[in-house]
MARLOVEX-345430 format. One record per residue: x, y, z of N, C-alpha, C in turn. Coordinates in steps of 0.2 Angstrom, whole numbers, plus 5000, padded with zeros to 4 digits. Layout:
N
XYZXYZXYZ...
***
This chain:
438
555654755305556354765305556654775313556354815317556554835325556354765327555554745327555454685330555954625330556254615323556754565321557254575326557554635325558154645328558154655336557554655339557354655346557354555347557154535343557054455345557854425345558254465339558954435340559254445346559354515348559554545354559354515361558754475361558454445366558754375366558654345360559154265358560054275361560254335359560954325361560954345368560454385371560454405379560454325383560054295380559854215384560454155382560754165376561154105374561854145374562054155381562754195381563054155387563754135385564254115389564054125396564054205397564254235402563654215408563054195403562454165408562554105410562954065408562954005410563653995417564054035417564454065422563954085428563454125426563154155432562754095435562454045430562153985433562653935438563153925435563653905440563853915446564253995445564154015451563754025457563054045454562454025459562453955463562553895457562653825462563153835467563753855465564353855470564153895477563853945476563553995481563153965486562453925483562053895487562153835490562753785488562853725490563053725497563453775499563753765507563153795512562653835510562253875515561953815519561553765518561253715521561753665525562453665523562853625527563053635533562853705535563053735541562153745545561653725541561053735544560853665545560253645541559853585540560353535541560653515536561153455536561653445543561853495545562253495552561853475558561153505558560753505563560453425563560453395557560253335556560753265558561353295559562053265561562053275567562053315570561953335579561553295581560953295579560353255581560453175581560653165575560953085576561353075579561853115582562353105587562153115593561453135593561153135602561453205606561553245601561753315605560953355607561153375612560453425615560153475611559553475611559253525608559553595608559753605615560153675615560553695611560953645610561753645608561453655599561053615598560753615589560453675588560053715595559853785592560453835591560953825596561353875596561853875589561853815586562253815579562153865574561453905575561253935569561854005571562154005575562454065576563054075571563254015570563854005565563754045558563054055557562854105551562954165552563254195557563254265556563754305551564254265549564654285543564154315536563554285537563154315530562954375533562754395539562554455539562954505540563654485542564154535543564554555537564554525531564954515526565254585523564854635525565154695521565654715526565754695532566254715536567154695533567154645528567654625526567654625518567054665514566954665508567454715506567554775510568154825507568654805505568954755509569754715507569654685501569154655498569154625493568954675486568854735489568854775484569554815482569954835487570554865488571054825485571054765488571654725486571654675480572054675477572054625471572654585471572554515471572954455471573454455465573954425465574454435460574354375455573654345456573554295450572854305449572654285442571954295439571454345440571854405443571554465442571154485449570854535448570354575454569954535458569454495453568954465456569154385455569354345451569354285450569954265454570354295457570954285462570654265470570154305471569954305477569554245477568954235472568554185471568854125472569554105468569754055469569954045476570354075479570554075485569954055491569354095489568754075493568554015492568454005486568153925484568653865487569353865486569653815488569553815496569653875498569653875506569053845508568453865505567753825507567753755505568053735501568053655500568553635505569053655508569553635512569153615520568753685521568453695528567753635527567653625522567053565522567353505524567853495521568253425523568353435529568753485532568853485540568053475544567653495542567153485546566853415546567053395539566853305539567153265544567653305546568053245551567853265558567453325559567253335566566853275569566853285576566353235580565953275584565353285581564853325585564653325592564553265594564553245600565153255605565653225602566453225607566553285609566553335603567053395602566553445597566053475601565453515599565853595596566353605602566553675600567153665593567453625591567953615587567353615581566753575581566453565575565953635574565953675578565653735578566153795575566653775577567253815572567353805566567353735564567453715557566853735554566253745557565653775553565653825551566053885557566053955557566453965550566953925550567353945543567153925536566653885537566253855530565953915529565453955535565053995534565554065532565954075534566554135533566854135526567054085524567154065516566654075511565954035514565454055508565254115508565254155514564954225513565554265509566054245508566554285505566554275498566354205496566354185490565654235487565054225492564554275489564654355487565154375491565454435491565654445483566254405482566554415476566054385471565654345470565154315465564654395463564354405469564054465467564354525462564854525465565354585462565454565456565754505454565854475448565254495443564754475445564154465441563954535438564054585444563854645441564254685437564854665437565554685433565554655425565354595427565354555420564754565414564254585419563654585413563454655411563054665406562954735404562254735408562154805408561554825412560954775409560854785403560354745400560254675400560854645403561054565405560754555412560854605416560854595423560154545425559554565423558954525424559054445423559254445417559354375417559854325419560454365419560954345424560854335432560354385434560254365442559754315441559354305437558854255438559154185438559754185433559954115433560554105438560854155441560954155449560754125453560054155454559554135458559454055458559254035451558953965450559753915452560353935451560853905452560953885460560853945463560853945470560453905473559753915470559253865473559353785472559753755466560053705465560453665468561053725471561453695476561153685482560753725484560353715490559953635490559653635485559253575484559753515485560253515481560753455483560853445488561053485492561353485499560853445505560253485503559753475508559253405507559253395501558953335497559253275497559653255491560153205489560753215496560753255499561353265504560853225511560353235512560153195519559953125517559753115510559553045508560152995509560653015505561252995506561552975513561353025519561453015525561152945529560452925525560152865527560652805526561052815520561352745518562152755520562552815522563252815523563252875529563952875533564052905539563952995534563753035540563753105538564453135535565153095537565553115536565753115529565553055527565653025519565053095515564553105517564153155514564553225514564753255517565253305518565753305514566053255513566653245509566353245502565853215499565553215493565353295491565153325496564853405496565353445495566053425496566753465495566853455489566653375486566953375479566553415474565953435477565353465472565553545472566153555475566353615474566753635467566953565465567353575459567153605453566453595450566153635445566353715446566253735453566253815455566953835453567453805456568153815455568353805448568053755444568353755435568053805432567253825435566953905431567453955432567853955439568254025441568854025437569153955435569753945431569653975423569053945420568853955414568554015413568354045415567854115415568454175414568254235411568754285411568654345416569054365416569154435422568654475419568154505422567854575420568354625418568054675414568554725413568054795414568354835418568154865421568554955419567954995418568355065416568755105421568255085427568255135433568755105437569155155439569755135444569555105451569855065453569655025460569955075466569855065471570055105476570655105478571155155479571955155479572155135487571755155491571855145499571255115502571555095508570855055512570355125515570655185516570155225517569455245512569855245506569355245500568955185499569155135501568855065500568255065505568355105511567855085517567255145515567755225515567255255516566855285509567355285503567155315498566555275494566355215496565755175493565055195496565255225503564655255507564455325504564955375505564955425502564555435494564855395490564655395484563855375484563655325488563055305487562555365491562755385495562255435499562255505496562855515491562655575487562255585482561855505480561355505474560655535477560355565472559755585472559255515475558755515479558355475482558755405485559355415487559755365491559455325495559055365501558755355506558055295504557755335499557055315497557255235494557655235490558055155487558155115494558455125499558655095505557955065508557555105508556955095512556455045506556555065500556254995495556654945495557254945498557654875498557254845504557154885509556954825516556254815514555754845509554954845510554654795505555154795498554954775493554654705494554954655497554854595499554454585504554354625509554054635515553354585516552954595512552254535510552354485511552854465506553054395505553454355511553954395513554154375518553854355524553254395526552754395532552454335530552154305525551754255522552054205523552654195520553054125519553354115527553354155531553554135537553054095542552454095539551954065542551454005538551753995533551553945528551553875530551953845532551953785536551453775541551453815547551053795551550353815549550153845543549553865540549253815537549653765534549553705530549353665535549653655540549753595545548953615548548753675550548153705554547553675550547553685544546953675540546853615537547353565540547253495538547653455533548153485531548653465527549153415531549353365528549853315531550553335530550953315533551653335531551853305526551653255524551753215517551553275511550853305510550653355506551153415507551453445513551853485513552453465510552753405509553353385508553253375500552853355498552953335491552453395486552053425489551753485485552153555486552253565492552653625494553253625493553753575494554353565492554553565485554153515482554253485475553953545470553353555470552953605466553053655466553153685473553353755475554153765472554653725474555353725471555353735464554953695460555153715453554753755451554153775453553853845451554353905452554853905457555153965459555553965454555953915453556453895447556153935440555653905438555353945434555254005433554954035438554754105440555354125438556054115441556554165442556754155435556754105431557054115424556454155419555854145421555454195416555454255418555554275423555754335425556354375424556854325422557554355419557354375412556954325408556854325401556454395400555954405405555554465403555854535404556354525409556854575411557154595404557354555400557754575395557354615389556654595388556254645386555954705389555754695395555554755400556054815402556554795404556954825409556854815416557354825420557254805428556654855432556554905429556054945435555454935432555254925427554654915424554454835426554754785426554754725428554754725437554954775440554854785446554154795449553854835444553154865446552654795444552854765438552454705436552454655441553154625443553254575448552954575454553054655456552854655463551954655465551554675459550854675459550754605459551054565453550954485453551154455460551554475465551754455471551154465477550954515476550354535479549754505479549554495472548954455470549054385471549454345470549754285471549554265481549554315484549554295491548654275492548254315488547554285490547454215489547754185487547754115487547554075493547854105496547954075504547354075508546954135508546254145510545954095507545954105499545454045496545553975497546153965500546353905503545953885508546053935513545753925519544953905519544653955515543953955512543653895510544153855507543753785503543753745508543853755515543753695520544253655520544253605527544753575529544953515524545653505523545853465519545853385520545853365527545953295528545353255531544753275532544253235535544053185531543753205525543553175519544053105517544753135517545253085514545553065521545253065527545553025531545952945531545452915529545652855527546152835521546152885517546752875512547252905514547252955518547952975522548352925527547952875529548252835533548552775530548552775523548852735519549452755517550052735516550852745513550852715507550352665504550652645497550652695492550552665486550752725479550052745478549552685478548852715476548552765481548752745488548352785492548752855492549452875490549652935488549552965482549252925478549052965471548452975471548052945475547252965475547353035479547753035485547753105489548153155484548553145480548853195478548453235471547853185469547353215464546753225467546753225474546053255476545953325475545553355476545353425476545853475480545653445487546053495492546653505489547153445488547853435488547953475481547453465476547653505469547553565469547153595474547153665476547653685478548053665483548653675487549053675482549253635477549753635472549553685467549153715465548953775460549253835463548953835470549053905475549853915475550153855476550853865479551253865473550953845468551453845461551353925459550753945460550754015457550954075462550954055470551454095473552154095472552454025470553154025470553454055462553054045458553154075453553154165453552754185454552754245455553454275461553454235465553954245471554654245467554754195462555354185459555454255454555054275451555054325446555154385451554854405456554954465459555754465463556054405464556654385468557254415463557054385457557654395452557654475449557154505449557154575447557354615454557354585460557454625465558354625464558554565464559254545464559654595459559254585453559554635447559554715449558954725452559054795453559554815459559654765462560354785468560954795464560854745459561654745457561754815452561154825449561054885443561254945447561254945454561355015457561855025460562354985460563154995463563555005458564055045461564655085458565155035456565355005451565754965448566554975452566655035455567255045458567354995465566755005468566554975475566154925475565954885469565454835468565454775474565954755477565854715481565754745490565854795491565654835495564954845496564754895490564054915491563654845491563554805485563254745485563154715492563754705495563754665502563154715507563354765507562854825511562054815509562054815503561454805501561154735502561254685501561254625502561054605510561554635514561554625521560754665524560754715521560154765522559454715521559454685515558954645512558654595517559254555522559054515526558854535532558654595533558354635540557654595541557254625535556554605537556554525538556854495534556654405534556854405542557354425547557354415553556854445558556854515557556354565561555754545561555554545553554854545553554454485554554854415552554554355554554354335561554854375565554754355573554054365574553654425574553054435578552354395573552654375567551954345563551654285565551754255570551454195574550954225577551054285582550654315586550154355581550254375576549754415571549254355569549554305567548954255565548554225570548954215576548554205581547754245583548054315583547654375585547154375578547254385572546954395567546454335564546754275565546554225560546954235553546854165550547354165544547054205538546454195537546154265532546454335533546254345537546554435540547354435539547754385542548354395542548554385534548354345531548554365522548354405519547754445521547654505518548054555520548254555528548854605530549454605527549654545525550354535521550354565514549654545510549454585504549554655506549254685510549354765512550154785512550454745516551154755517551654755510551354745506551654745499551554815496551154865499550954915497551554975498551854975502552355025504552955015499553154945498553654945493553454965486552954965483552654995477552655065478552455095484552455165484553155185483553555165486554155185486554555185480554355125477554755125468554355165466553655205466553455245462553955305464554055325471554455385472554955395469555455345468556055355463556055335457555455325453555355315447554955355443554555385446554055435444554355475439554955505441555255555437555755525432555855465431556455425426555955395421556155395415555955355410556255285411555855225409556255155408556455155402557255125401557555125395557455055395557155025389557154945387557754935383558154885385558654865381558454845374
***
């Protein structure tokens, strides 16, 4: 009977309307990200903007790393319509769609500064949407649902990114970029409809009454907890090894003989869907295992998956045997290439790595949501997610020098070793706690 009740609870957790809301909100958050990076850079390149200015456009992404600065305002102030979360979410989404429309009317070559200003507004409203969606998800989902809800949010986010960078660039081959951006602005409609149809989360805890409470109380509340500093260090280190490896995978594939077509088809296609599957599987497992136990299992799997890269290196060069095949661009040549042992091994290793990566990411996001106080959800989650981005920027910088000095196998084994601090920190603050299985 207990096992049957557990199956029923798992079924209810998976097939829950709130999960669909998490998926659509994730899509709405992922869509605008690459519109100010990859797609905009391609537009500028087409308009023959110099490489220096194309590189500087990355600075418009600063709102994503500084969103904790205005998150307290979204915690403190409640708009007079739709409630505390949905009101701000509707404002952010409508403003974001309008900002994308304005960006579509810009002229990268003739007025680059106006284009940059429009892109900055897109990034600002996109980051604001992220703040409110993260807070909404934490307040709307029960603790036992956070794992699956975060996994579906991550999957929706990746689908939004895929739509912008994949079909978006393909459409740009057949129509002006200005029209592509108008289409992307229209793709915000499902997110706006989700906001209007969803319910406002019910939170028992009272929100901050003053701006002073909204700014200082989230910090004082968090640092009053036991193991607060250890948890922050865990957030910094849990994905360290995977972040280091990801920064160098493309140069690694090219260096050992794989073609750009191999990378485009196998890494971007197989890897993408394996990552989506990993996030979904991770969310389902978290319903049964709980978040902290899942962090252990997925963390070990992430570390183990990295051993595939030295195996790929030791398997030998990828291209000499198939040099005649790779010269062809027909369907037969591509099919022979895809089923060749080197490329098949690449597909297996990349699929496993991305599967484990997706599982770890879903548990990571669920854990950060679970430790926020519902009175200050927007502020605390914005702080934690900003902290999460630090290793991606600082640790990735020296990885190229590390690979040059150590060689590829030693580099990837170093990445495996870099996963150990995160697991030890997890042990530090969970050793005395018993895991509650929902």
